[in-house]
Backbone bond lengths (Angstrom), bond angles and torsions (degrees), N, CA, C in turn:
res aa  C-N    CA-C-N  psi(-1)  N-CA   C-N-CA  omega(-1)  CA-C   N-CA-C  phi
1 M - - - 1.485 - - 1.547 109.46 -
2 N 1.309 114.11 134.19 1.464 122.37 -176.97 1.511 104.82 -94.59
3 A 1.406 113.80 99.19 1.402 121.50 -179.52 1.518 113.64 -119.10
4 S 1.397 119.53 13.92 1.345 123.52 -179.81 1.467 115.73 -63.07
5 T 1.382 119.71 -29.01 1.517 122.87 -174.09 1.508 100.66 -125.35
6 P 1.411 119.79 108.16 1.401 120.55 174.38 1.473 112.51 -61.78
7 R 1.279 114.86 138.40 1.420 125.10 179.19 1.669 107.00 -80.93
8 R 1.307 111.25 164.16 1.475 112.80 169.26 1.587 110.31 -60.59
9 P 1.273 118.74 149.21 1.445 117.32 171.39 1.446 116.11 -58.33
10 L 1.318 116.07 119.41 1.602 124.27 -176.52 1.541 100.50 -94.36
11 T 1.357 114.36 136.72 1.428 119.44 -176.74 1.438 105.75 -115.97
12 L 1.487 112.72 130.07 1.417 118.34 176.04 1.446 115.21 -147.06
13 Q 1.372 126.71 129.63 1.365 122.39 -178.01 1.413 110.13 -80.75
14 Q 1.338 115.42 108.53 1.425 119.45 -168.56 1.661 114.07 -64.15
15 E 1.244 112.64 -35.29 1.536 115.51 -179.66 1.607 107.33 -64.50
16 R 1.381 113.75 -44.29 1.421 112.78 177.62 1.546 114.92 -65.24
17 F 1.307 114.64 -35.86 1.384 121.22 176.34 1.527 111.29 -60.46
18 L 1.391 114.80 -45.24 1.432 112.27 179.68 1.537 115.27 -76.40
19 S 1.346 116.26 -14.23 1.481 116.42 175.14 1.432 108.46 -64.25
20 E 1.414 120.25 -28.14 1.437 121.10 -179.22 1.608 114.04 -93.93
21 T 1.360 111.63 -36.06 1.490 113.55 -172.59 1.729 109.85 -106.22
22 R 1.261 111.58 -28.35 1.541 119.69 178.58 1.546 107.90 71.63
23 T 1.224 126.87 -15.60 1.479 127.19 172.09 1.519 113.34 -144.03
24 A 1.274 118.48 142.95 1.502 119.68 176.63 1.595 106.54 -161.36
25 V 1.349 106.32 159.93 1.459 116.21 174.88 1.549 107.73 -119.21
26 F 1.331 115.88 132.18 1.476 122.41 177.20 1.487 110.59 -117.11
27 L 1.296 117.90 131.43 1.503 122.76 178.84 1.494 109.09 -108.98
28 Y 1.297 122.73 127.31 1.408 125.86 -175.58 1.532 113.04 -125.00
29 L 1.370 114.88 147.88 1.437 126.18 171.93 1.356 108.85 -123.29
30 L 1.390 123.94 123.37 1.437 126.84 174.55 1.533 106.49 -111.61
31 Q 1.410 117.51 121.21 1.367 120.96 -179.83 1.452 115.46 -150.52
32 D 1.168 125.61 132.21 1.489 127.24 -172.94 1.556 115.17 56.23
33 G 1.209 111.08 32.21 1.521 111.27 179.15 1.555 114.31 84.22
34 E 1.340 117.16 4.63 1.532 124.84 -175.79 1.550 106.23 -117.28
35 V 1.370 111.58 132.21 1.546 116.34 175.36 1.521 106.56 -99.09
36 Y 1.361 118.53 136.19 1.429 120.90 172.71 1.498 108.00 -124.15
37 A 1.329 113.74 136.44 1.494 118.66 172.47 1.597 104.03 -90.13
38 M 1.347 118.10 125.83 1.480 120.60 -175.75 1.628 111.48 -97.07
39 N 1.327 114.90 13.70 1.473 117.06 -176.71 1.597 110.15 -84.94
40 S 1.295 111.45 168.61 1.445 121.21 174.46 1.449 108.44 -135.76
41 F 1.408 120.98 120.20 1.327 125.02 179.16 1.582 112.05 -119.22
42 P 1.323 120.43 64.42 1.435 118.99 -167.58 1.543 111.84 -65.42
43 H 1.367 118.68 -29.17 1.370 123.37 -179.00 1.540 115.30 -71.85
44 L 1.421 119.29 -6.83 1.368 120.08 -177.42 1.573 108.43 -119.47
45 H 1.328 115.49 5.59 1.533 114.90 -174.52 1.582 109.85 -66.45
46 K 1.364 117.81 -33.71 1.392 117.95 177.56 1.437 112.53 -69.48
47 Q 1.296 124.25 -16.95 1.443 121.79 -176.00 1.564 108.31 -94.49
48 G 1.371 119.29 -0.39 1.437 124.51 167.50 1.618 110.22 80.87
49 F 1.266 113.15 29.41 1.489 115.82 175.88 1.527 109.80 -72.58
50 L 1.368 118.34 137.31 1.286 125.74 179.84 1.489 116.03 -138.81
51 L 1.326 117.92 133.91 1.509 120.45 -175.37 1.655 107.81 -105.50
52 N 1.222 117.21 115.99 1.369 119.93 172.83 1.554 107.93 -90.73
53 A 1.233 118.80 88.66 1.504 121.06 -173.80 1.503 112.57 -73.12
54 E 1.358 120.30 -10.50 1.416 123.13 179.35 1.449 111.65 -80.14
55 E 1.285 119.68 -12.04 1.540 125.50 -178.67 1.444 107.79 -68.24
56 I 1.337 124.90 -20.02 1.396 122.17 -176.48 1.548 111.06 -70.14
57 Q 1.345 111.69 -13.26 1.601 111.52 -175.63 1.469 109.82 -98.68
58 S 1.421 119.90 5.14 1.393 124.09 163.27 1.431 120.62 -123.18
59 F 1.297 117.53 141.62 1.516 118.76 -169.38 1.513 106.51 -49.34
60 H 1.331 108.05 138.09 1.504 119.63 -179.10 1.536 107.35 -156.25
61 I 1.443 111.47 161.01 1.385 116.30 167.81 1.481 110.09 -128.70
62 H 1.368 123.66 169.30 1.432 124.05 -176.91 1.551 105.59 -150.78
63 E 1.218 114.08 141.16 1.530 116.95 -178.81 1.535 109.95 -90.91
64 F 1.306 115.61 47.05 1.433 123.30 176.85 1.595 111.28 -146.74
65 V 1.210 117.24 164.57 1.470 121.89 -177.12 1.584 106.91 -92.88
66 E 1.348 116.80 130.21 1.526 117.41 -179.77 1.583 104.38 -123.36
67 I 1.291 111.06 123.35 1.473 121.18 176.77 1.592 106.38 -103.03
68 M 1.236 123.58 108.98 1.494 125.28 -165.23 1.439 105.58 -118.34
69 L 1.418 112.31 132.91 1.511 123.17 -176.91 1.450 100.51 -122.22
70 L 1.454 111.24 126.49 1.509 120.53 170.55 1.569 110.53 -95.56
71 V 1.338 115.10 118.84 1.486 115.89 -176.70 1.514 114.43 -100.13
72 K 1.248 113.88 -34.94 1.548 117.07 179.25 1.521 108.81 -147.64
73 G 1.355 109.58 139.92 1.491 124.90 -177.72 1.583 111.33 85.47
74 H 1.388 112.44 -161.36 1.501 118.36 -176.93 1.499 106.89 -131.39
75 L 1.278 116.76 150.24 1.463 124.51 171.89 1.500 114.90 -130.97
76 L 1.332 116.22 145.77 1.427 119.94 167.25 1.463 111.73 -87.26
77 H 1.249 120.72 117.64 1.448 125.25 179.01 1.517 107.41 -107.79
78 E 1.355 111.95 112.92 1.542 122.37 175.74 1.498 106.56 -103.45
79 V 1.389 119.91 114.14 1.369 119.73 -177.15 1.540 103.47 -141.28
80 N 1.357 113.14 130.45 1.525 124.54 178.00 1.574 109.55 43.96
81 G 1.291 117.36 47.05 1.362 117.07 179.12 1.444 120.37 88.83
82 N 1.316 117.25 -18.76 1.454 120.84 -178.61 1.558 114.21 -98.70
83 H 1.302 118.33 151.00 1.469 119.74 -176.79 1.556 109.72 -122.84
84 H 1.322 112.31 135.90 1.551 116.05 -173.52 1.463 102.26 -139.54
85 I 1.364 113.53 136.90 1.473 122.87 170.96 1.593 105.43 -92.42
86 L 1.346 114.14 113.73 1.444 118.10 -179.92 1.500 111.96 -90.04
87 P 1.266 117.97 122.85 1.515 122.85 173.48 1.481 109.10 -85.06
88 P 1.337 116.94 168.22 1.408 124.69 167.95 1.584 109.61 -48.68
89 G 1.320 120.09 132.40 1.509 124.91 173.23 1.423 104.98 97.44
90 S 1.305 124.77 4.78 1.542 121.40 176.69 1.473 109.15 -72.76
91 L 1.272 116.12 137.81 1.397 123.13 174.09 1.557 111.01 -129.54
92 V 1.364 111.96 114.14 1.431 119.26 -170.06 1.457 111.25 -119.42
93 F 1.351 113.10 132.28 1.424 122.81 -179.59 1.586 107.47 -102.06
94 V 1.273 115.91 97.46 1.473 119.70 -179.01 1.572 106.45 -90.35
95 R 1.403 109.53 129.14 1.470 116.69 -172.23 1.558 108.18 -87.22
96 P 1.369 114.57 160.53 1.349 113.24 173.29 1.613 113.76 -57.37
97 Y 1.273 117.21 135.30 1.573 119.28 170.54 1.537 104.92 82.97
98 D 1.403 124.99 8.87 1.428 119.51 164.89 1.532 110.07 -70.89
99 L 1.321 118.50 134.03 1.484 124.35 176.81 1.542 104.49 -91.37
100 H 1.254 113.91 113.02 1.539 118.38 -175.21 1.567 114.07 -149.01
101 R 1.295 112.48 166.35 1.509 116.82 171.95 1.496 109.44 -155.05
102 L 1.256 120.58 158.07 1.461 127.72 -176.82 1.552 108.54 -119.93
103 L 1.286 116.33 128.06 1.447 123.93 -175.21 1.486 113.08 -128.15
104 P 1.247 121.25 145.86 1.534 123.23 178.40 1.596 109.80 -70.48
105 V 1.257 116.54 140.49 1.488 122.67 172.55 1.400 114.16 -81.72
106 N 1.271 119.37 -40.05 1.449 128.74 175.09 1.532 114.77 -148.07
107 S 1.282 117.35 -161.07 1.487 116.70 -173.01 1.582 111.18 -93.44
108 E 1.310 117.38 4.55 1.347 118.79 -179.28 1.625 116.99 -66.74
109 R 1.385 122.59 150.72 1.352 116.00 -179.76 1.573 109.70 -74.06
110 T 1.365 107.95 140.05 1.408 115.60 -179.95 1.494 113.56 -123.31
111 V 1.276 118.57 135.23 1.474 127.86 -177.48 1.477 113.31 -116.63
112 F 1.255 120.91 127.09 1.559 117.23 179.54 1.530 100.11 -149.93
113 A 1.313 111.33 163.77 1.365 126.04 177.02 1.578 113.13 -128.62
114 S 1.363 117.08 157.04 1.469 121.00 -178.92 1.510 109.93 -139.52
115 L 1.374 115.43 122.98 1.433 118.21 176.06 1.492 103.06 -102.33
116 T 1.290 122.69 122.27 1.447 126.05 -169.24 1.547 104.73 -120.13
117 L 1.411 118.00 138.07 1.483 117.07 -178.09 1.481 105.49 -145.64
118 A 1.210 122.49 136.94 1.441 127.21 179.36 1.559 105.20 -60.54
119 S 1.353 112.43 147.86 1.407 119.14 178.27 1.473 113.96 -53.77
120 S 1.307 123.30 -36.26 1.358 126.35 -177.95 1.541 110.26 -64.88
121 V 1.369 119.83 -34.87 1.383 127.74 -178.41 1.687 104.93 -67.43
122 I 1.186 118.63 -38.47 1.538 120.69 -175.88 1.464 105.71 -75.97
123 R 1.388 121.74 -30.05 1.491 119.04 173.13 1.500 113.05 -67.66
124 E 1.399 114.12 -34.33 1.393 116.57 -179.25 1.536 113.50 -70.34
125 L 1.260 109.54 -35.55 1.552 120.79 178.33 1.557 108.68 -65.51
126 M 1.315 118.20 -46.15 1.489 123.59 -179.47 1.527 109.41 -66.32
127 A 1.386 116.66 -36.67 1.442 114.44 171.89 1.383 115.44 -63.60
128 Y 1.386 118.23 -36.94 1.462 126.03 -171.53 1.642 101.83 -70.79
129 L 1.338 119.85 -37.90 1.373 125.28 179.09 1.512 119.59 -80.99
130 C 1.334 107.85 -4.55 1.480 118.52 -178.32 1.450 110.79 57.70
131 A 1.326 119.40 43.21 1.382 122.11 -171.61 1.626 111.30 -135.09
132 P 1.418 115.92 55.64 1.511 116.03 -177.53 1.576 112.46 -67.80
133 A 1.313 118.29 -19.11 1.426 120.73 174.52 1.556 110.93 -64.85
134 V 1.230 113.70 -41.06 1.576 120.06 -179.03 1.588 106.95 -62.35
135 L 1.318 121.90 -37.28 1.426 123.28 179.81 1.509 108.04 -70.23
136 N 1.366 120.78 -42.79 1.465 123.39 176.72 1.470 109.04 -61.11
137 R 1.249 123.78 -49.93 1.458 124.61 -175.05 1.582 105.57 -65.63
138 F 1.251 113.53 -42.80 1.541 115.84 178.74 1.561 115.30 -63.43
139 E 1.194 118.26 -29.18 1.438 123.30 179.57 1.551 114.03 -85.53
140 T 1.338 118.06 -32.35 1.376 120.85 -174.26 1.551 112.94 -102.02
141 A 1.207 119.50 -8.21 1.543 119.41 -177.82 1.401 112.05 -69.92
142 P 1.448 118.20 143.87 1.439 120.61 -170.84 1.602 111.85 -69.59
143 E 1.306 115.06 -23.08 1.422 119.49 -176.59 1.566 115.11 -113.92
144 A 1.362 121.93 137.71 1.438 120.50 173.65 1.532 107.47 -67.17
145 P 1.326 118.44 127.30 1.547 115.37 179.63 1.479 117.21 -61.85
146 C 1.290 112.48 141.02 1.464 112.62 -173.48 1.565 103.14 -142.74
147 L 1.316 114.83 126.45 1.445 118.86 177.41 1.604 111.85 -125.80
148 H 1.252 116.19 171.81 1.612 118.72 -177.83 1.434 105.23 -124.42
149 L 1.370 114.04 123.97 1.433 118.80 177.02 1.550 112.19 -100.35
150 S 1.259 116.77 163.00 1.458 125.74 179.36 1.431 107.79 -68.30
151 T 1.412 119.64 166.82 1.361 119.95 174.86 1.518 117.45 -62.23
152 D 1.309 112.37 -42.31 1.577 121.05 175.57 1.472 107.70 -62.26
153 A 1.293 116.74 -50.13 1.598 115.91 -177.32 1.494 108.50 -65.34
154 T 1.382 122.20 -34.42 1.464 115.65 178.04 1.523 111.94 -68.49
155 R 1.305 115.28 -41.85 1.574 119.32 176.38 1.524 111.89 -55.19
156 A 1.332 115.58 -46.80 1.435 122.51 -178.92 1.538 109.94 -64.18
157 L 1.282 121.58 -45.88 1.394 123.81 178.39 1.560 111.77 -60.26
158 M 1.406 113.35 -45.97 1.435 116.31 -178.62 1.487 115.80 -61.28
159 L 1.438 116.79 -32.51 1.327 126.65 172.64 1.449 113.55 -59.20
160 Q 1.227 115.92 -44.10 1.566 122.19 177.55 1.516 105.92 -69.59
161 M 1.177 127.76 -44.39 1.441 127.11 176.80 1.503 112.34 -58.98
162 E 1.309 116.99 -45.90 1.412 121.66 170.80 1.421 121.89 -54.66
163 R 1.433 113.16 -41.58 1.454 122.62 172.06 1.500 113.35 -56.50
164 I 1.393 116.30 -44.48 1.395 123.58 -175.23 1.553 105.39 -68.45
165 S 1.374 115.13 -43.40 1.439 118.89 -178.23 1.511 110.81 -58.74
166 N 1.380 116.31 -51.26 1.444 115.69 172.31 1.491 119.56 -53.34
167 E 1.397 111.47 -37.92 1.494 117.33 -173.74 1.553 105.60 -69.56
168 Q 1.370 118.99 -36.52 1.418 119.36 176.04 1.526 117.60 -48.62
169 A 1.307 117.93 -36.35 1.347 129.89 -176.71 1.570 115.39 -70.24
170 V 1.396 111.84 -25.47 1.581 116.75 -175.58 1.474 108.32 -126.73
171 N 1.363 123.09 -27.37 1.378 112.53 -175.45 1.727 101.75 -148.65
172 P 1.250 113.44 83.22 1.563 118.53 -176.75 1.513 111.06 -56.23
173 E 1.279 120.09 -40.90 1.568 124.20 -173.92 1.521 103.90 -63.29
174 N 1.343 122.69 -39.36 1.463 123.04 -176.05 1.609 107.66 -77.40
175 S 1.252 117.32 -31.74 1.419 121.49 -176.59 1.608 105.57 -69.42
176 T 1.336 117.82 -38.72 1.454 122.82 -178.08 1.524 107.79 -61.25
177 L 1.337 115.28 -48.92 1.515 118.37 172.57 1.554 113.79 -51.94
178 M 1.325 117.20 -46.85 1.386 124.53 -178.14 1.468 113.91 -63.81
179 S 1.333 118.53 -35.00 1.413 126.27 176.86 1.498 111.29 -63.83
180 R 1.326 114.41 -45.02 1.436 126.01 177.07 1.327 118.86 -52.63
181 V 1.377 108.82 -52.73 1.539 123.94 -179.79 1.590 104.21 -64.86
182 L 1.177 122.90 -50.89 1.520 121.00 177.82 1.359 115.84 -60.48
183 A 1.374 124.74 -35.98 1.366 125.10 -178.88 1.573 106.06 -75.21
184 A 1.201 122.85 -39.98 1.466 124.80 178.11 1.547 109.04 -59.68
185 Q 1.413 113.95 -39.07 1.503 120.89 -176.82 1.543 106.44 -65.66
186 L 1.331 115.92 -43.96 1.509 125.03 -173.00 1.572 105.66 -69.35
187 F 1.127 121.30 -47.61 1.470 126.50 176.60 1.429 110.82 -57.82
188 A 1.446 121.99 -52.68 1.385 126.36 179.66 1.509 113.59 -61.01
189 D 1.343 115.82 -41.61 1.518 122.18 -172.17 1.560 108.46 -74.56
190 H 1.332 114.99 -35.59 1.522 116.77 -171.11 1.477 120.38 -119.63
191 L 1.359 120.46 -11.64 1.390 119.77 -175.70 1.529 110.38 -125.77
192 L 1.346 123.92 -21.30 1.364 120.70 175.10 1.532 116.48 -63.72
193 N 1.327 112.11 138.64 1.548 114.73 179.00 1.479 112.90 -66.58
194 P 1.303 122.67 124.61 1.505 121.40 -173.25 1.470 109.53 -69.57
195 E 1.353 120.71 -18.49 1.331 125.13 -177.11 1.536 110.11 -75.09
196 P 1.388 121.62 135.54 1.424 116.45 176.14 1.505 117.85 -67.61
197 P 1.275 121.82 146.63 1.372 123.74 -171.08 1.650 113.93 -67.10
198 Q 1.260 119.43 136.50 1.409 123.13 -167.61 1.596 104.53 -73.54
199 P 1.333 117.53 147.27 1.512 120.66 178.31 1.526 117.60 -54.89
200 H 1.411 112.47 -35.03 1.439 119.32 -176.50 1.624 112.77 -78.64
201 V 1.322 121.15 -10.19 1.350 121.57 -179.89 1.463 113.90 -75.44
202 L 1.376 122.61 114.47 1.440 125.73 -170.90 1.495 109.05 -95.90
203 Q 1.285 115.88 150.44 1.488 122.12 167.36 1.478 112.07 -67.00
204 P 1.320 122.47 146.09 1.508 122.97 176.27 1.547 108.07 -55.94
205 P 1.291 121.87 139.19 1.419 118.48 171.73 1.534 112.74 -66.03
206 H 1.260 111.24 154.89 1.560 119.69 -175.20 1.451 107.04 -51.59
207 W 1.316 119.59 -49.90 1.497 122.92 -170.99 1.501 112.83 -60.40
208 L 1.294 118.20 -39.23 1.333 128.72 176.24 1.511 112.78 -63.26
209 T 1.240 118.46 -52.62 1.543 123.84 177.69 1.491 109.83 -59.77
210 R 1.324 115.40 -41.10 1.494 118.37 -175.79 1.559 107.64 -68.86
211 L 1.427 112.48 -39.32 1.483 116.02 -173.89 1.678 102.78 -68.08
212 R 1.253 122.46 -46.88 1.393 122.26 177.57 1.497 117.52 -56.76
213 D 1.484 112.17 -47.51 1.506 112.72 173.16 1.453 115.99 -57.92
214 E 1.340 115.96 -35.88 1.417 120.09 -172.59 1.583 106.06 -73.97
215 A 1.321 121.68 -40.12 1.428 120.41 179.88 1.584 114.02 -65.23
216 E 1.384 114.68 -28.79 1.500 116.10 177.22 1.510 112.78 -64.58
217 L 1.361 117.85 -16.33 1.482 121.92 176.19 1.431 115.71 -93.27
218 W 1.299 121.73 -7.18 1.426 127.16 -169.09 1.548 107.38 -63.03
219 A 1.284 120.73 130.49 1.367 125.42 -179.38 1.467 107.63 -84.73
220 D 1.219 123.94 -35.23 1.384 132.22 -178.88 1.537 115.26 -102.98
221 L 1.301 122.85 111.77 1.324 123.11 -174.12 1.611 117.39 -115.37
222 K 1.323 109.37 12.05 1.453 118.60 -177.35 1.518 109.20 -64.37
223 N 1.313 122.47 -44.87 1.465 125.14 -176.49 1.590 107.95 -109.59
224 A 1.341 117.32 29.01 1.369 122.18 -172.24 1.631 112.85 -53.93
225 P 1.329 117.48 -42.74 1.535 116.40 -174.18 1.495 108.89 -63.54
226 H 1.346 113.81 -45.30 1.578 117.16 178.10 1.484 113.58 -56.95
227 R 1.428 110.99 -45.50 1.302 118.96 -174.73 1.580 114.46 -66.11
228 L 1.312 113.35 -38.84 1.539 121.86 172.89 1.428 114.46 -55.14
229 H 1.385 111.18 -51.84 1.604 118.54 179.87 1.521 107.55 -59.77
230 A 1.318 116.60 -46.19 1.415 118.19 -176.21 1.562 116.05 -56.51
231 K 1.350 107.48 -38.67 1.461 116.62 -169.96 1.615 103.56 -78.42
232 A 1.435 114.62 -29.37 1.472 114.84 -174.65 1.491 114.26 -72.24
233 R 1.326 117.10 -28.04 1.461 124.48 177.45 1.459 110.80 54.41
234 C 1.255 112.69 42.93 1.583 122.94 174.42 1.469 111.92 -146.50
235 H 1.282 118.02 164.68 1.435 118.64 -174.14 1.609 106.75 -66.80
236 P 1.355 111.32 141.63 1.515 115.15 179.05 1.569 115.27 -50.52
237 S 1.245 118.83 -39.26 1.437 120.80 179.79 1.603 110.02 -64.92
238 H 1.287 117.48 -33.60 1.450 122.21 -175.10 1.549 104.46 -71.92
239 L 1.324 117.04 -42.01 1.523 128.86 -176.73 1.467 102.70 -60.89
240 C 1.385 121.85 -52.10 1.402 131.56 -177.15 1.518 106.87 -57.91
241 K 1.282 122.11 -51.53 1.395 124.99 -176.18 1.553 113.78 -68.11
242 S 1.332 113.22 -33.03 1.482 114.85 179.78 1.494 108.35 -74.93
243 F 1.308 119.83 -42.27 1.492 122.05 173.65 1.607 112.28 -49.66
244 K 1.297 109.23 -48.18 1.514 118.30 -173.24 1.447 108.36 -67.15
245 R 1.321 116.84 -44.82 1.463 121.44 179.26 1.525 117.52 -60.98
246 H 1.249 110.27 -46.14 1.540 117.18 -173.41 1.424 115.14 -98.46
247 F 1.362 123.00 -22.98 1.441 123.32 -178.05 1.470 113.74 -120.17
248 G 1.356 119.91 -3.88 1.477 126.36 173.99 1.572 110.83 71.67
249 E 1.254 115.59 19.01 1.484 118.47 174.94 1.443 112.18 -151.29
250 T 1.345 125.21 160.87 1.435 126.83 -178.61 1.636 106.94 -85.22
251 P 1.296 113.77 164.36 1.528 117.56 175.08 1.456 105.57 -57.22
252 T 1.337 129.02 -39.90 1.333 129.04 -176.82 1.611 111.63 -61.51
253 D 1.353 116.36 -42.34 1.469 119.42 -178.99 1.452 106.22 -66.42
254 F 1.432 120.43 -39.98 1.351 124.86 -175.92 1.588 110.77 -63.56
255 L 1.393 111.11 -44.64 1.490 110.66 -175.64 1.580 107.64 -76.18
256 N 1.284 123.51 -21.82 1.337 117.19 -179.67 1.581 109.94 -78.66
257 R 1.245 116.61 -28.61 1.507 118.74 171.96 1.421 107.70 -56.33
258 L 1.380 115.79 -51.36 1.477 116.43 -176.75 1.464 112.09 -63.96
259 R 1.268 124.09 -37.51 1.524 125.86 174.74 1.477 110.50 -67.35
260 L 1.307 124.86 -32.59 1.482 119.95 178.87 1.347 112.02 -77.74
261 R 1.325 121.58 -25.93 1.549 118.08 -179.16 1.471 99.09 -80.96
262 R 1.299 130.84 -34.62 1.447 130.11 174.94 1.580 105.49 -59.67
263 A 1.277 118.31 -42.69 1.423 121.73 -173.42 1.477 113.79 -57.88
264 V 1.379 116.74 -35.23 1.382 126.15 -173.89 1.550 106.12 -65.34
265 K 1.377 110.50 -46.33 1.535 115.67 179.70 1.483 115.94 -67.16
266 L 1.372 117.03 -34.78 1.403 122.76 177.47 1.518 110.56 -69.57
267 L 1.359 117.52 -39.51 1.503 118.56 177.87 1.399 115.12 -72.68
268 A 1.416 117.03 -12.58 1.464 117.87 171.45 1.566 114.42 -72.98
269 E 1.256 113.46 -13.33 1.494 119.50 179.98 1.499 106.72 -83.59
270 P 1.340 119.50 116.46 1.439 126.80 -178.93 1.491 115.82 -49.10
271 D 1.422 119.71 -38.45 1.348 120.66 -174.15 1.644 109.69 -91.87
272 M 1.162 122.36 -3.06 1.413 124.57 -179.71 1.528 112.24 -79.58
273 K 1.318 119.39 114.96 1.516 124.53 177.46 1.491 110.76 -72.88
274 I 1.319 121.61 148.60 1.392 126.54 179.31 1.614 109.58 -53.12
275 A 1.391 109.42 -59.00 1.479 117.14 -179.97 1.633 112.11 -52.26
276 A 1.282 116.18 -38.89 1.403 118.34 -176.07 1.485 110.35 -74.23
277 A 1.293 126.45 -32.98 1.393 134.55 171.12 1.541 108.98 -61.17
278 A 1.386 117.57 -45.98 1.476 119.22 178.74 1.377 109.13 -66.49
279 A 1.372 123.20 -40.48 1.391 121.19 -174.18 1.605 110.11 -70.63
280 E 1.372 118.55 -37.46 1.340 121.76 -178.13 1.588 109.85 -71.69
281 L 1.304 121.38 -18.89 1.347 118.65 173.37 1.496 115.88 -95.28
282 G 1.311 114.61 1.61 1.411 118.37 175.42 1.494 124.68 97.63
283 F 1.383 109.50 5.19 1.451 120.74 179.33 1.546 110.31 -76.78
284 E 1.305 119.97 113.20 1.466 119.08 -176.67 1.504 110.41 -81.95
285 S 1.272 116.53 -15.70 1.510 118.13 178.23 1.496 109.83 -121.77
286 L 1.334 117.84 124.35 1.535 121.10 -174.72 1.571 107.97 -75.86
287 S 1.304 117.58 -23.51 1.465 116.50 176.43 1.555 106.93 -73.53
288 H 1.324 119.29 -37.92 1.373 120.93 -177.55 1.673 108.09 -64.61
289 F 1.175 114.11 -42.85 1.520 120.00 174.17 1.414 111.60 -57.87
290 H 1.364 118.94 -37.14 1.487 120.72 -179.60 1.642 110.54 -69.85
291 R 1.372 110.83 -42.26 1.405 115.81 178.93 1.463 112.91 -58.69
292 L 1.405 113.99 -54.76 1.587 114.75 178.09 1.406 115.99 -55.87
293 F 1.387 116.93 -43.05 1.503 119.66 -176.51 1.491 106.89 -62.10
294 K 1.422 121.40 -48.21 1.331 119.19 -179.70 1.496 117.82 -67.97
295 R 1.347 119.34 -31.14 1.399 121.65 175.35 1.528 111.36 -70.38
296 H 1.315 116.59 -35.13 1.515 114.81 179.00 1.448 113.95 -77.76
297 Y 1.333 114.52 -44.31 1.583 122.16 -169.94 1.535 115.25 -101.32
298 G 1.229 116.68 -13.66 1.489 123.01 -179.85 1.618 109.88 80.21
299 L 1.263 117.56 3.40 1.370 120.36 -176.90 1.608 106.57 -131.47
300 T 1.325 113.70 149.75 1.554 118.65 170.89 1.517 103.47 -75.93
301 P 1.426 110.31 160.77 1.583 111.86 175.05 1.538 108.58 -57.55
302 A 1.280 114.90 -40.49 1.539 113.96 -177.89 1.474 113.76 -68.67
303 Q 1.397 124.74 -33.12 1.433 122.08 175.68 1.559 107.03 -72.12
304 Y 1.315 119.83 -34.87 1.480 115.05 -179.54 1.583 108.72 -65.83
305 R 1.437 116.82 -40.01 1.375 115.82 178.05 1.453 119.47 -61.78
306 R 1.433 114.00 -33.33 1.459 123.94 179.43 1.551 105.79 -68.87
307 S 1.286 117.98 -38.43 1.510 118.70 -178.95 1.523 115.13 -70.10
308 Q 1.310 115.43 -20.17 1.480 120.02 175.79 1.540 109.16 -80.84
309 G 1.358 114.91 -38.54 1.486 120.52 175.18 1.598 110.98 -63.10
310 Q 1.316 115.91 -36.83 1.488 118.69 -178.05 1.498 107.36 -73.62
311 A 1.338 115.43 -36.53 1.469 117.29 -178.01 1.576 112.21 -67.84
């Protein structure tokens, strides 16, 4: 990778990018407090795609999966209230709706890459790998999985990401296939349970998977519990047991995760009051909303809002 001369910051709305491509690789250089994206997307210039690379240094969430590889230098990764100094070779699987940011540790040049995939792509890959339990553990775990690769493994993975980045500029369809293959490889190598599945472990029934996927797309979450039970058309206790058995969380836990990720977006609006956001999401108690937000993200709603103002 030719990173001797930093390019001007390229701005690109990643979520909008992924709505078109569903997969992408971004290459970053952080030096002297500036973040530079070193990709080229000539086939998308007419569509007005812009990457605001500086956003990685302020708290943010995104509704896609990000597999981040740190190649050179060190980064401070703040995620859901936890702080980690990432050394070279760090491989981090950032889940959808993790609240996180990346900060420089010192003035050294830092090089890292990010493989981003729409959540629907991850579901398709987990279905292909016959590993829905991995996806459930991945989404509900309190920590974003972080591993450390050897120097040789780091170099080899970076070369794969660079190839995908180069291919994006000339053959987007081919780069999409390469991204999927690499993601499946990374999940299989680092996150699959090495133990064989037990015979009694059942796949989630189709109605339950469909219900969960549909709920993730709901725009209105104020009456989500009632709506979820109405859609399920089964006894509430059966729905609760089914969720717990197949997804490792209760329907209430699931809906609260949906509400909290929506809360982050609402609180990013300057005119939205915290109490109004809680009410819009269906939280009857403001203190309960505060406790859940702090437990999930490590910040109170007010602290998160102040962090956005400082950014």
